[in-house]
C-alpha positions in Angstrom: -2.5 -23.3 0.5 -0.6 -20.0 -1.1 -2.0 -18.3 -3.3 -0.4 -19.4 -6.4 -1.4 -23.0 -5.6 -5.1 -21.7 -5.4 -4.6 -20.2 -9.1 -3.0 -23.0 -10.0 -6.1 -25.5 -8.6 -8.7 -22.7 -10.0 -7.0 -23.1 -13.9 -6.4 -26.4 -13.5 -10.4 -26.9 -12.9 -11.3 -24.7 -15.7 -8.7 -26.5 -18.3 -10.6 -30.0 -16.7 -13.9 -28.5 -17.3 -13.5 -27.2 -20.6 -11.9 -30.6 -21.9 -14.8 -32.3 -20.4 -17.0 -30.0 -21.9 -15.0 -30.6 -25.2 -14.9 -34.5 -25.3 -18.2 -35.3 -23.9 -21.4 -35.2 -26.0 -24.3 -33.1 -25.3 -25.9 -35.3 -23.5 -27.6 -34.8 -20.0 -24.8 -36.7 -18.2 -22.0 -34.5 -19.5 -24.3 -31.3 -18.5 -24.6 -32.5 -15.3 -20.6 -33.5 -14.7 -20.2 -30.1 -16.5 -22.0 -28.3 -13.7 -20.6 -30.2 -10.6 -17.5 -29.6 -11.6 -18.4 -25.7 -11.9 -20.1 -26.1 -8.3 -17.0 -27.8 -7.2 -14.6 -24.7 -8.8 -17.0 -22.4 -7.1 -16.8 -24.0 -3.6 -13.0 -24.0 -4.0 -13.0 -20.3 -4.8 -15.7 -19.2 -1.7 -13.5 -21.5 0.7 -10.1 -19.7 -0.4 -12.1 -16.7 0.2 -13.2 -17.7 3.5 -10.2 -18.8 4.7 -8.3 -15.1 3.4 -11.3 -13.1 5.3 -10.5 -15.8 8.6 -6.9 -14.3 8.2 -7.9 -10.7 7.8 -10.4 -10.8 10.7 -7.8 -12.7 13.0 -5.0 -10.2 11.9 -7.0 -7.1 13.1 -7.9 -8.8 16.4 -11.0 -7.5 18.4 -11.3 -4.0 16.9 -14.4 -2.4 16.4 -16.3 -5.8 18.4 -16.9 -4.6 22.0 -17.6 -0.7 21.3 -21.4 -1.3 22.4 -21.0 -2.6 26.1 -24.1 -4.3 26.4 -26.0 -5.4 23.2 -29.8 -5.0 23.6 -30.7 -9.0 23.7 -28.5 -9.1 26.8 -30.4 -6.3 28.2 -33.5 -8.3 27.4 -32.3 -11.3 28.4 -31.6 -9.7 32.3 -34.8 -8.4 32.1 -36.5 -11.8 31.4 -34.5 -13.1 34.3 -35.6 -10.8 36.4 -39.3 -11.1 35.5 -39.0 -14.5 36.0 -37.4 -14.3 39.3 -39.9 -12.1 40.7 -42.4 -14.5 39.1 -40.8 -17.5 41.1 -41.0 -15.8 44.3 -44.5 -15.0 43.8 -45.6 -18.6 42.6 -43.6 -19.5 45.7 -45.6 -17.5 48.2 -48.8 -18.4 46.2 -48.2 -22.2 47.2 -47.6 -21.6 50.7 -50.6 -19.7 51.2 -52.4 -22.5 48.9 -50.9 -25.1 51.6 -51.9 -23.0 54.7 -55.5 -22.8 53.4 -55.5 -26.4 52.6 -54.2 -27.0 56.2 -56.7 -24.8 57.7 -59.4 -27.0 55.4 -58.2 -30.0 56.5 -58.2 -28.9 60.6 -62.2 -28.2 60.0 -62.8 -31.3 58.2 -61.4 -33.2 60.8 -63.3 -30.9 63.6 -66.5 -31.8 61.6 -66.0 -35.3 61.5 -64.9 -35.7 65.4 -68.1 -33.7 66.3 -70.5 -35.6 64.1 -69.1 -39.4 64.9 
């Protein structure tokens, strides 16, 4: 959609809005129709601006986007990952120690059971 087409659509919408405003009564329905048309025109204008900005962004490329090689959130996530890895290793070691204690208690119980039977 070219710039002239966009302006034509906006002009057409404004004329339609004015025609609606003049030909309808001052009731609630006409007010709602008028507000809806205004919002539609605003939305069309914002969509046009959005497309224009997108084309400008594509034209400039990646300039200035990667000045900071590691954003702070990436660094924080890496630290969190390292902490979770060490915590996971610690939990595995605790689990193995608990399993060894359970085995020792089981052996002790079986010794007592055989001794007192």
